[in-house]
DOGUKE-148945 format. One record per residue (C-alpha): residue in three letters; x, y, z. Coordinates in Angstrom, 1 decimal. Layout:
<r "Ala", <X, Y, Z>>;
...
# end
This chain:
<r "Met", <-80.3, -26.1, 2.8>>;
<r "Arg", <-76.7, -25.7, 1.6>>;
<r "Val", <-76.6, -22.4, -0.2>>;
<r "Leu", <-73.8, -21.0, -2.3>>;
<r "Leu", <-74.1, -17.3, -3.3>>;
<r "Ala", <-71.7, -16.5, -6.0>>;
<r "Arg", <-70.4, -13.5, -7.9>>;
<r "Pro", <-69.0, -15.0, -11.2>>;
<r "Pro", <-65.5, -14.2, -12.6>>;
<r "Arg", <-64.7, -11.3, -14.9>>;
<r "Arg", <-65.7, -11.8, -18.5>>;
<r "Asp", <-61.9, -12.1, -19.2>>;
<r "Leu", <-58.7, -10.9, -17.7>>;
<r "Arg", <-58.7, -7.6, -19.6>>;
<r "Asp", <-61.7, -6.4, -17.6>>;
<r "Ala", <-60.5, -3.4, -15.7>>;
<r "Gly", <-63.1, -2.9, -13.0>>;
<r "Leu", <-62.0, -2.7, -9.4>>;
<r "Pro", <-63.5, -5.3, -7.0>>;
<r "Val", <-65.9, -3.9, -4.5>>;
<r "Pro", <-67.9, -6.0, -2.0>>;
<r "Pro", <-71.1, -7.6, -3.4>>;
<r "Leu", <-73.2, -6.0, -0.7>>;
<r "Gly", <-76.5, -7.4, -1.9>>;
<r "Leu", <-75.2, -11.0, -1.7>>;
<r "Ala", <-73.9, -10.3, 1.8>>;
<r "Tyr", <-77.3, -9.0, 3.0>>;
<r "Val", <-79.0, -12.1, 1.5>>;
<r "Ala", <-76.4, -14.4, 3.1>>;
<r "Ala", <-77.1, -12.9, 6.5>>;
<r "Ala", <-80.8, -13.3, 6.1>>;
<r "Leu", <-80.5, -17.0, 4.9>>;
<r "Arg", <-78.1, -17.8, 7.7>>;
<r "Ala", <-80.5, -16.3, 10.3>>;
<r "Ala", <-83.1, -18.6, 8.8>>;
<r "Gly", <-81.0, -21.6, 9.6>>;
<r "His", <-79.3, -22.3, 6.2>>;
<r "Ala", <-75.7, -23.2, 5.7>>;
<r "Val", <-74.4, -20.3, 3.5>>;
<r "Glu", <-71.2, -19.7, 1.6>>;
<r "Ile", <-70.3, -16.7, -0.6>>;
<r "Leu", <-67.9, -17.2, -3.5>>;
<r "Asp", <-66.7, -13.9, -4.9>>;
<r "Ala", <-64.8, -15.3, -7.9>>;
<r "Tyr", <-64.5, -11.8, -9.4>>;
<r "Ala", <-62.6, -10.3, -6.4>>;
<r "Leu", <-60.4, -13.5, -6.1>>;
<r "Gly", <-59.4, -13.2, -9.8>>;
<r "Trp", <-60.6, -16.7, -10.6>>;
<r "Ser", <-60.9, -18.1, -14.1>>;
<r "Trp", <-64.2, -19.5, -15.4>>;
<r "Ala", <-62.6, -23.0, -15.3>>;
<r "Arg", <-61.8, -22.7, -11.6>>;
<r "Phe", <-65.3, -21.3, -10.9>>;
<r "Asp", <-66.8, -24.3, -12.7>>;
<r "Gln", <-64.6, -26.7, -10.7>>;
<r "His", <-65.6, -25.1, -7.4>>;
<r "Ile", <-69.3, -25.4, -8.2>>;
<r "Ala", <-68.9, -29.0, -9.3>>;
<r "Ala", <-67.1, -29.9, -6.0>>;
<r "Ala", <-69.4, -27.9, -3.7>>;
<r "Arg", <-72.7, -29.2, -5.3>>;
<r "Pro", <-74.9, -26.8, -3.3>>;
<r "Glu", <-78.6, -27.4, -3.0>>;
<r "Val", <-79.2, -23.8, -4.1>>;
<r "Leu", <-76.9, -21.5, -6.2>>;
<r "Gly", <-77.8, -17.8, -5.8>>;
<r "Leu", <-76.7, -15.3, -8.4>>;
<r "Ser", <-77.4, -11.5, -8.8>>;
<r "Ala", <-77.5, -9.5, -12.0>>;
<r "Met", <-77.8, -5.9, -13.1>>;
<r "Thr", <-78.9, -5.5, -16.7>>;
<r "Pro", <-75.5, -4.6, -18.1>>;
<r "Val", <-73.9, -7.8, -16.8>>;
<r "Ala", <-76.9, -10.2, -17.1>>;
<r "Asp", <-74.9, -12.1, -19.7>>;
<r "Val", <-72.3, -13.0, -17.1>>;
<r "Ala", <-75.0, -14.3, -14.7>>;
<r "Ala", <-76.5, -16.3, -17.6>>;
<r "Arg", <-73.0, -17.9, -18.3>>;
<r "Ala", <-72.6, -18.8, -14.6>>;
<r "Ala", <-76.1, -20.4, -14.6>>;
<r "Arg", <-75.3, -22.5, -17.7>>;
<r "Leu", <-72.0, -23.7, -16.2>>;
<r "Ala", <-73.5, -24.5, -12.8>>;
<r "Arg", <-76.7, -26.1, -13.9>>;
<r "Pro", <-75.4, -29.8, -13.9>>;
<r "His", <-73.9, -29.4, -10.4>>;
<r "Val", <-76.6, -27.7, -8.3>>;
<r "Gly", <-80.1, -28.5, -7.1>>;
<r "Arg", <-81.6, -25.2, -7.9>>;
<r "Val", <-80.5, -21.9, -9.5>>;
<r "Leu", <-81.9, -18.6, -8.1>>;
<r "Leu", <-81.3, -15.1, -9.5>>;
<r "Gly", <-81.9, -11.8, -7.8>>;
<r "Gly", <-81.0, -8.2, -8.4>>;
<r "Pro", <-82.2, -5.3, -10.6>>;
<r "His", <-82.4, -7.3, -13.8>>;
<r "Pro", <-85.0, -9.9, -12.9>>;
<r "Thr", <-86.8, -7.2, -10.8>>;
<r "Ala", <-87.2, -5.1, -14.0>>;
<r "Val", <-88.0, -7.8, -16.6>>;
<r "His", <-90.0, -10.2, -14.4>>;
<r "His", <-90.8, -13.5, -16.1>>;
<r "Ala", <-89.0, -12.6, -19.2>>;
<r "Val", <-85.8, -13.5, -17.4>>;
<r "Phe", <-86.7, -17.2, -17.8>>;
<r "Asp", <-86.5, -16.8, -21.6>>;
<r "Glu", <-83.1, -15.2, -21.3>>;
<r "Met", <-81.9, -17.8, -18.7>>;
<r "Pro", <-83.7, -21.1, -19.1>>;
<r "Glu", <-81.5, -22.7, -16.5>>;
<r "Leu", <-83.1, -20.7, -13.7>>;
<r "Asp", <-85.5, -22.3, -11.3>>;
<r "Ala", <-86.7, -19.1, -9.8>>;
<r "Ala", <-85.9, -15.4, -9.4>>;
<r "Ile", <-86.5, -12.7, -6.8>>;
<r "Ala", <-88.1, -9.4, -7.6>>;
<r "Gly", <-87.3, -6.6, -5.3>>;
<r "Glu", <-85.4, -6.7, -2.0>>;
<r "Ala", <-84.6, -10.3, -1.2>>;
<r "Glu", <-83.9, -10.4, 2.6>>;
<r "Glu", <-87.4, -11.8, 3.3>>;
<r "Ser", <-88.4, -13.2, -0.1>>;
<r "Ala", <-85.3, -15.5, -0.5>>;
<r "Pro", <-85.8, -17.3, 2.9>>;
<r "Ala", <-89.5, -17.6, 2.2>>;
<r "Leu", <-88.8, -19.1, -1.2>>;
<r "Leu", <-86.4, -21.7, 0.3>>;
<r "Arg", <-89.1, -22.6, 2.9>>;
<r "Trp", <-91.6, -23.0, 0.0>>;
<r "Trp", <-89.2, -25.3, -1.8>>;
<r "Ala", <-88.5, -27.3, 1.3>>;
<r "Ala", <-92.2, -27.8, 1.8>>;
<r "Gly", <-92.5, -29.3, -1.7>>;
<r "Gly", <-93.5, -26.2, -3.6>>;
<r "Ala", <-97.2, -26.7, -3.0>>;
<r "Gly", <-99.5, -23.8, -3.7>>;
<r "Pro", <-98.5, -20.4, -4.9>>;
<r "Pro", <-94.9, -19.2, -4.2>>;
<r "Pro", <-94.3, -16.5, -1.6>>;
<r "Pro", <-94.5, -12.8, -2.4>>;
<r "Gly", <-91.5, -11.5, -4.3>>;
<r "Ala", <-90.7, -14.9, -5.9>>;
<r "Leu", <-90.8, -15.3, -9.7>>;
<r "Val", <-91.6, -18.8, -10.6>>;
<r "Arg", <-92.7, -20.2, -14.0>>;
<r "Gly", <-96.5, -20.6, -14.3>>;
<r "Trp", <-97.3, -18.4, -11.3>>;
<r "Pro", <-98.1, -14.6, -11.3>>;
<r "Leu", <-95.8, -12.4, -9.3>>;
<r "Val", <-97.2, -11.2, -6.0>>;
<r "Glu", <-95.2, -8.1, -5.0>>;
<r "Ala", <-93.5, -8.3, -1.6>>;
<r "Glu", <-93.6, -5.5, 0.9>>;
<r "Pro", <-90.2, -3.9, 1.4>>;
<r "Pro", <-88.5, -5.3, 4.6>>;
<r "Ala", <-88.2, -3.1, 7.7>>;
<r "Leu", <-84.5, -1.9, 7.6>>;
<r "Ala", <-84.1, -2.2, 11.4>>;
<r "Gln", <-85.1, -5.9, 11.2>>;
<r "Ile", <-82.5, -6.9, 8.5>>;
<r "Pro", <-79.3, -8.5, 9.8>>;
<r "Leu", <-76.1, -6.7, 9.0>>;
<r "Pro", <-74.3, -8.0, 5.9>>;
<r "Ala", <-72.4, -11.3, 6.3>>;
<r "Arg", <-69.0, -9.7, 5.6>>;
<r "Asp", <-67.3, -12.5, 7.5>>;
<r "Leu", <-68.1, -14.7, 4.4>>;
<r "Leu", <-66.4, -12.2, 2.0>>;
<r "Pro", <-62.6, -11.8, 1.2>>;
<r "Met", <-62.6, -8.3, 2.7>>;
<r "Gly", <-58.9, -7.8, 2.1>>;
<r "Ser", <-59.5, -8.2, -1.7>>;
<r "Tyr", <-61.6, -5.1, -2.2>>;
<r "Arg", <-60.3, -1.8, -3.5>>;
<r "Tyr", <-61.7, 1.6, -4.5>>;
<r "Leu", <-59.4, 4.0, -6.3>>;
<r "Leu", <-60.9, 7.1, -4.8>>;
<r "Ala", <-60.5, 5.9, -1.2>>;
<r "Thr", <-58.3, 8.0, 1.0>>;
<r "Arg", <-57.3, 5.2, 3.4>>;
<r "Pro", <-56.6, 1.5, 3.0>>;
<r "Gly", <-59.3, -1.0, 4.1>>;
<r "Phe", <-62.4, -0.6, 2.0>>;
<r "Ala", <-66.1, -1.4, 2.5>>;
<r "Thr", <-69.5, -0.4, 1.2>>;
<r "Met", <-72.6, 0.4, 3.2>>;
<r "Leu", <-76.3, 1.3, 2.8>>;
<r "Thr", <-77.8, 3.7, 5.2>>;
<r "Ser", <-81.1, 4.2, 3.4>>;
<r "Arg", <-83.1, 2.6, 0.5>>;
<r "Gly", <-85.4, 4.0, -2.1>>;
<r "Cys", <-85.5, 7.4, -3.8>>;
<r "Pro", <-88.5, 9.8, -3.9>>;
<r "Phe", <-87.3, 11.5, -7.1>>;
<r "Ser", <-88.6, 10.6, -10.5>>;
<r "Cys", <-85.6, 10.7, -12.9>>;
<r "Ser", <-86.8, 9.2, -16.1>>;
<r "Phe", <-83.6, 7.2, -16.8>>;
<r "Cys", <-83.1, 5.7, -13.3>>;
<r "Asp", <-83.9, 2.1, -12.4>>;
<r "Lys", <-85.5, 2.0, -9.0>>;
<r "Ser", <-87.1, -1.3, -9.5>>;
<r "Val", <-85.5, -3.0, -6.4>>;
<r "Ser", <-85.8, -0.4, -3.6>>;
<r "Gly", <-88.6, 1.7, -5.1>>;
<r "Ser", <-89.7, 5.3, -4.6>>;
<r "Arg", <-90.4, 5.2, -0.8>>;
<r "Trp", <-87.3, 6.5, 1.0>>;
<r "Arg", <-86.5, 4.4, 4.1>>;
<r "Ala", <-83.6, 5.3, 6.3>>;
<r "Arg", <-81.7, 3.8, 9.2>>;
<r "Ser", <-81.2, 5.9, 12.3>>;
<r "Pro", <-77.9, 7.7, 12.9>>;
<r "Ile", <-77.1, 5.4, 15.8>>;
<r "Glu", <-77.6, 2.3, 13.6>>;
<r "Val", <-75.4, 3.8, 10.9>>;
<r "Val", <-72.5, 4.6, 13.2>>;
<r "Asp", <-72.8, 1.3, 15.0>>;
<r "Glu", <-72.1, -0.4, 11.7>>;
<r "Leu", <-69.2, 2.0, 10.9>>;
<r "Glu", <-67.7, 1.3, 14.3>>;
<r "Leu", <-68.0, -2.5, 13.7>>;
<r "Leu", <-66.3, -2.1, 10.3>>;
<r "Glu", <-63.4, -0.1, 11.7>>;
<r "Arg", <-63.0, -2.4, 14.8>>;
<r "Asp", <-63.5, -5.9, 13.3>>;
<r "Tyr", <-62.4, -5.5, 9.7>>;
<r "Gly", <-59.8, -2.7, 9.8>>;
<r "Val", <-61.8, -0.6, 7.4>>;
<r "Gly", <-60.5, 2.9, 6.8>>;
<r "Phe", <-62.8, 4.0, 4.0>>;
<r "Val", <-66.5, 3.4, 3.3>>;
<r "Asn", <-68.4, 4.2, 0.1>>;
<r "Phe", <-72.1, 4.9, 1.0>>;
<r "Tyr", <-74.2, 3.4, -1.8>>;
<r "Asp", <-77.4, 5.3, -0.9>>;
<r "Asp", <-79.1, 6.8, -3.9>>;
<r "Asn", <-79.1, 10.1, -2.1>>;
<r "Phe", <-77.3, 10.2, 1.2>>;
<r "Thr", <-78.0, 13.9, 1.8>>;
<r "Leu", <-81.8, 13.7, 1.3>>;
<r "Arg", <-82.6, 14.5, 4.9>>;
<r "Arg", <-80.3, 17.2, 6.3>>;
<r "Asp", <-81.1, 16.5, 10.0>>;
<r "Arg", <-80.2, 12.8, 9.6>>;
<r "Val", <-76.9, 13.6, 8.0>>;
<r "Val", <-76.2, 16.0, 10.9>>;
<r "Gly", <-77.1, 13.3, 13.3>>;
<r "Ile", <-74.7, 10.8, 11.7>>;
<r "Cys", <-71.9, 13.3, 11.6>>;
<r "Glu", <-72.3, 14.4, 15.2>>;
<r "Glu", <-72.4, 10.7, 16.4>>;
<r "Leu", <-69.2, 10.0, 14.4>>;
<r "Leu", <-67.5, 12.9, 16.0>>;
<r "Arg", <-68.8, 12.0, 19.5>>;
<r "Arg", <-67.3, 8.4, 19.1>>;
<r "Gly", <-64.1, 9.6, 17.6>>;
<r "Leu", <-64.1, 7.1, 14.7>>;
<r "Arg", <-61.3, 7.6, 12.1>>;
<r "Val", <-63.1, 6.0, 9.2>>;
<r "Glu", <-63.4, 8.2, 6.1>>;
<r "Trp", <-66.1, 8.1, 3.5>>;
<r "Lys", <-67.7, 9.1, 0.2>>;
<r "Cys", <-71.4, 9.7, -0.4>>;
<r "Glu", <-73.9, 10.6, -3.2>>;
<r "Gly", <-75.8, 13.9, -3.1>>;
<r "Arg", <-77.9, 16.2, -5.2>>;
<r "Val", <-76.8, 19.7, -6.2>>;
<r "Asp", <-79.9, 21.1, -4.6>>;
<r "Gly", <-79.4, 19.2, -1.3>>;
<r "Val", <-76.2, 20.6, 0.2>>;
<r "Asp", <-74.9, 23.8, 1.8>>;
<r "Leu", <-71.6, 25.0, 3.1>>;
<r "Pro", <-72.3, 24.5, 6.8>>;
<r "Leu", <-73.5, 20.9, 6.2>>;
<r "Leu", <-70.5, 20.1, 4.0>>;
<r "Arg", <-68.1, 21.5, 6.5>>;
<r "Leu", <-69.6, 19.3, 9.2>>;
<r "Met", <-69.4, 16.3, 6.9>>;
<r "Arg", <-65.7, 17.0, 6.3>>;
<r "Arg", <-65.0, 17.1, 10.0>>;
<r "Ala", <-66.9, 13.8, 10.4>>;
<r "Gly", <-64.7, 12.0, 7.8>>;
<r "Cys", <-66.3, 12.7, 4.5>>;
<r "Arg", <-63.8, 13.2, 1.8>>;
<r "Thr", <-65.7, 13.1, -1.5>>;
<r "Val", <-69.3, 13.9, -2.6>>;
<r "Ala", <-70.6, 12.7, -5.9>>;
<r "Tyr", <-73.3, 14.6, -7.7>>;
<r "Gly", <-75.6, 13.6, -10.6>>;
<r "Val", <-74.9, 16.7, -12.7>>;
<r "Glu", <-75.8, 14.8, -15.9>>;
<r "Ser", <-75.8, 17.7, -18.3>>;
<r "Gly", <-75.0, 21.4, -18.9>>;
<r "Asn", <-78.1, 21.7, -21.0>>;
<r "Gln", <-81.4, 22.5, -19.3>>;
<r "Ala", <-83.5, 20.8, -22.0>>;
<r "Thr", <-81.6, 17.5, -21.2>>;
<r "Leu", <-82.1, 17.9, -17.5>>;
<r "Asp", <-85.8, 18.4, -18.2>>;
<r "Leu", <-85.9, 15.3, -20.3>>;
<r "Leu", <-84.2, 13.4, -17.6>>;
<r "Arg", <-86.6, 14.8, -15.0>>;
<r "Lys", <-83.8, 15.8, -12.7>>;
<r "Asp", <-85.9, 18.6, -11.0>>;
<r "Val", <-82.8, 20.8, -10.9>>;
<r "Thr", <-81.5, 23.6, -13.0>>;
<r "Val", <-78.1, 24.1, -14.7>>;
<r "Ala", <-77.5, 27.1, -12.4>>;
<r "Gln", <-77.7, 25.1, -9.2>>;
<r "Ala", <-74.6, 22.9, -9.9>>;
<r "Pro", <-71.9, 25.6, -9.7>>;
<r "Ala", <-73.0, 26.7, -6.2>>;
<r "Ala", <-72.9, 23.1, -5.0>>;
<r "Phe", <-69.4, 22.4, -6.4>>;
<r "Ala", <-68.1, 25.7, -5.0>>;
<r "Ala", <-69.4, 24.9, -1.6>>;
<r "Thr", <-67.9, 21.4, -1.7>>;
<r "Arg", <-64.6, 22.9, -2.6>>;
<r "Ala", <-64.8, 25.5, 0.1>>;
<r "Ala", <-65.5, 22.8, 2.7>>;
<r "Gly", <-62.3, 21.0, 1.7>>;
<r "Leu", <-64.1, 18.1, 0.1>>;
<r "Arg", <-63.5, 16.6, -3.3>>;
<r "Ser", <-66.2, 16.4, -5.9>>;
<r "Leu", <-67.3, 13.8, -8.5>>;
<r "Ala", <-69.6, 14.8, -11.3>>;
<r "Tyr", <-71.7, 12.1, -13.1>>;
<r "Met", <-72.3, 13.3, -16.7>>;
<r "Ile", <-74.5, 11.9, -19.5>>;
<r "Leu", <-73.3, 12.7, -23.0>>;
<r "Gly", <-75.5, 12.4, -26.1>>;
<r "Ala", <-78.9, 12.0, -24.5>>;
<r "Pro", <-81.9, 12.1, -26.9>>;
<r "Gly", <-82.2, 15.6, -28.4>>;
<r "Glu", <-78.5, 16.3, -28.0>>;
<r "Gly", <-76.1, 16.9, -30.9>>;
<r "Glu", <-72.4, 17.6, -30.9>>;
<r "Ala", <-73.0, 21.2, -29.9>>;
<r "Glu", <-74.9, 20.2, -26.8>>;
<r "Val", <-72.2, 17.6, -25.9>>;
<r "Ala", <-69.6, 20.3, -26.3>>;
<r "Glu", <-71.6, 22.6, -24.0>>;
<r "Ser", <-71.8, 19.8, -21.3>>;
<r "Leu", <-68.0, 19.3, -21.5>>;
<r "Arg", <-67.4, 23.1, -21.2>>;
<r "Phe", <-69.8, 23.3, -18.2>>;
<r "Cys", <-68.2, 20.3, -16.5>>;
<r "His", <-64.7, 21.8, -16.7>>;
<r "Ala", <-66.0, 25.1, -15.4>>;
<r "Leu", <-67.5, 23.4, -12.4>>;
<r "Gly", <-64.0, 22.5, -11.2>>;
<r "Ala", <-64.9, 18.9, -10.4>>;
<r "Asp", <-62.1, 16.8, -9.1>>;
<r "Tyr", <-63.4, 13.6, -10.8>>;
<r "Val", <-65.9, 13.1, -13.6>>;
<r "Gln", <-67.6, 10.0, -14.9>>;
<r "Phe", <-68.8, 10.5, -18.5>>;
<r "Ser", <-71.5, 8.0, -19.6>>;
<r "Ser", <-73.9, 7.5, -22.4>>;
<r "Leu", <-77.6, 6.9, -21.7>>;
<r "Met", <-78.6, 3.2, -21.4>>;
<r "Pro", <-82.2, 2.2, -21.8>>;
<r "Met", <-82.9, 0.4, -18.5>>;
<r "Pro", <-85.9, -1.9, -18.6>>;
<r "Gly", <-89.1, -0.4, -17.2>>;
<r "Thr", <-87.9, 3.2, -16.9>>;
<r "Pro", <-90.0, 6.1, -18.4>>;
<r "Leu", <-87.3, 7.2, -20.8>>;
<r "Thr", <-87.0, 3.7, -22.2>>;
<r "Ala", <-90.7, 3.4, -22.8>>;
<r "Gln", <-90.7, 6.9, -24.4>>;
<r "His", <-87.9, 6.1, -26.8>>;
<r "Ala", <-88.8, 2.4, -27.5>>;
<r "Gly", <-87.2, 1.2, -30.7>>;
<r "Arg", <-84.5, 3.9, -30.9>>;
<r "Ala", <-81.7, 2.0, -29.2>>;
<r "Ala", <-78.3, 1.5, -30.9>>;
<r "Thr", <-75.0, 0.0, -29.8>>;
<r "Gly", <-72.0, 2.3, -28.9>>;
<r "Gly", <-71.0, 5.0, -26.5>>;
<r "Arg", <-69.0, 2.9, -24.0>>;
<r "Asn", <-66.7, 4.4, -21.5>>;
<r "Pro", <-63.6, 2.8, -20.0>>;
<r "Val", <-65.4, 1.8, -16.8>>;
<r "Asp", <-68.7, 0.4, -18.3>>;
<r "Ser", <-69.4, -3.1, -17.2>>;
<r "Asp", <-71.3, -4.1, -20.4>>;
<r "Arg", <-69.2, -5.3, -23.4>>;
<r "Glu", <-71.6, -3.9, -26.0>>;
<r "Arg", <-73.4, -1.0, -24.6>>;
<r "Val", <-77.0, -0.3, -25.8>>;
<r "Ile", <-77.7, 3.4, -25.8>>;
<r "Leu", <-80.4, 6.0, -26.5>>;
<r "Ser", <-79.0, 8.8, -28.6>>;
<r "Asp", <-79.6, 10.8, -31.8>>;
<r "Leu", <-75.9, 10.9, -32.5>>;
<r "Pro", <-74.4, 8.2, -34.7>>;
<r "Pro", <-72.7, 5.6, -32.5>>;
<r "Glu", <-69.3, 6.2, -34.0>>;
<r "Arg", <-69.6, 10.0, -33.3>>;
<r "Leu", <-70.7, 9.3, -29.8>>;
<r "Asp", <-67.7, 6.9, -29.3>>;
<r "Ala", <-65.4, 9.6, -30.5>>;
<r "Leu", <-66.9, 12.3, -28.3>>;
<r "Met", <-66.8, 9.9, -25.3>>;
<r "Arg", <-63.0, 9.4, -25.9>>;
<r "Arg", <-62.5, 13.1, -26.2>>;
<r "Ala", <-64.3, 13.7, -22.9>>;
<r "Trp", <-62.4, 11.2, -20.9>>;
<r "Thr", <-59.0, 11.9, -22.3>>;
<r "Gly", <-59.5, 15.6, -22.3>>;
<r "Phe", <-60.3, 15.6, -18.6>>;
<r "Tyr", <-58.0, 12.9, -17.2>>;
<r "Leu", <-54.9, 13.3, -19.4>>;
<r "Arg", <-53.8, 16.4, -17.6>>;
<r "Pro", <-51.2, 16.9, -14.9>>;
<r "Ala", <-53.5, 17.7, -12.0>>;
<r "Pro", <-56.0, 14.8, -12.4>>;
<r "Leu", <-53.1, 12.4, -13.0>>;
<r "Arg", <-51.3, 13.5, -9.8>>;
<r "Arg", <-54.6, 13.3, -7.9>>;
<r "Leu", <-55.3, 9.7, -9.1>>;
<r "Ala", <-51.7, 8.6, -8.4>>;
<r "Gly", <-52.0, 10.0, -4.8>>;
<r "Asp", <-55.3, 8.2, -4.4>>;
<r "Ala", <-53.8, 4.9, -5.5>>;
<r "Leu", <-51.1, 5.3, -3.0>>;
<r "Ala", <-53.4, 6.3, -0.1>>;
<r "Ser", <-55.9, 3.5, -0.8>>;
<r "Gly", <-53.3, 0.7, -1.4>>;
<r "Ser", <-54.6, 0.3, -4.9>>;
<r "Leu", <-51.4, 0.8, -7.0>>;
<r "Trp", <-51.7, -2.5, -8.8>>;
<r "Glu", <-55.4, -2.0, -9.5>>;
<r "Ala", <-54.6, 1.6, -10.7>>;
<r "Ala", <-52.0, 0.3, -13.1>>;
<r "Arg", <-54.5, -2.2, -14.5>>;
<r "Leu", <-57.1, 0.5, -14.9>>;
<r "Gly", <-54.6, 2.7, -16.6>>;
<r "Ala", <-53.7, 0.0, -19.0>>;
<r "Gly", <-57.4, -0.6, -19.8>>;
<r "Phe", <-57.9, 3.1, -20.2>>;
<r "Gly", <-55.0, 3.3, -22.7>>;
<r "Arg", <-56.4, 0.4, -24.7>>;
<r "Trp", <-59.9, 2.0, -24.8>>;
<r "Ala", <-58.6, 5.5, -25.7>>;
<r "Leu", <-56.7, 4.0, -28.6>>;
<r "Gly", <-59.7, 2.0, -29.7>>;
<r "Ala", <-58.1, -1.3, -29.0>>;
# end
């Protein structure tokens, strides 16, 4: 079959997000191509296309299958793309976290869909296309959401058997990441799944069973990225790259043995790092570690089921700094039970950590998560930050939306509108080749800070 996998355009030209590779689409493209299908990826977001041009391309290409992906905050964008494409395509297929979380309810939200994939799609998507090619007789394959049929959960694919992402189908030169320290950007997954039980986290796609690629496989892909695509910086998208210390050591030692020059960022937990490990990571090219700090209030950490204490974060950030690495703190403001005093304490705590970067967010009720079920019916609209992808953010908070909006602006402007962070970000934009994107982000930040 002729398959077009597409990431739709931005909602409008004022959207300030930086384009990063649609890694999920690239993985599915590789799996479909290995199954014998003719596959194209259209990343209209990265290419800066208008919705009119996107519609014209779909109308001209007329693929037998159009594949889209959606996270819940941007499900409306996928729905718009499906509506536009419906007259021009044989079938419309949706994957990603949103259909995985809401299951058959996605057909009420997007009636243009023919099917959706729940969970990891590298095996389910080719199986669904085989089912369609055979006339759709009998029940659909595991992992496929089809009207009138119950979902049969699919077993997660073995990571060693999945083809590498089809990056040759992507406009690799179009991707930017402001915190990159070298030009040439890519994203990677070295593991899937997370064994922790944070109450706010959507793990619907990869689940709770942690599955990891070997250090040799990881460094083989990094070597390919450096050699074939000129990649100088990689963002590891693993939920918790530092979960297994011995594996991180193996990856770092193999990177050093091969002499690769690629630099990278990863995600970790404040209870999962130590100074010797961080120093080894620094020698092997790591430049930034991001930590889910979330809050400076222990009651909030307990509500979020982080299984860490407030006291553990300062040691992790101090060790990161001592190793010569930069740190990024993810912070949640205004979680249920928090008032203005608790938000102020989180802001004080965050500044005391000495984080180089911070991302302040409100708490969004993700479908199917324990916290969403616990606080059903308490959602309101508000609490957006300047990098949120949803236009009207639905939040869980006891604070009035207008107060949380004001506190969010105070948090972002109070941290970033200072000489040191501004100099750091300007240097990052220069090093990563993202000056134009940084200027666009800055303009978007200014409009948001002024309430425009």
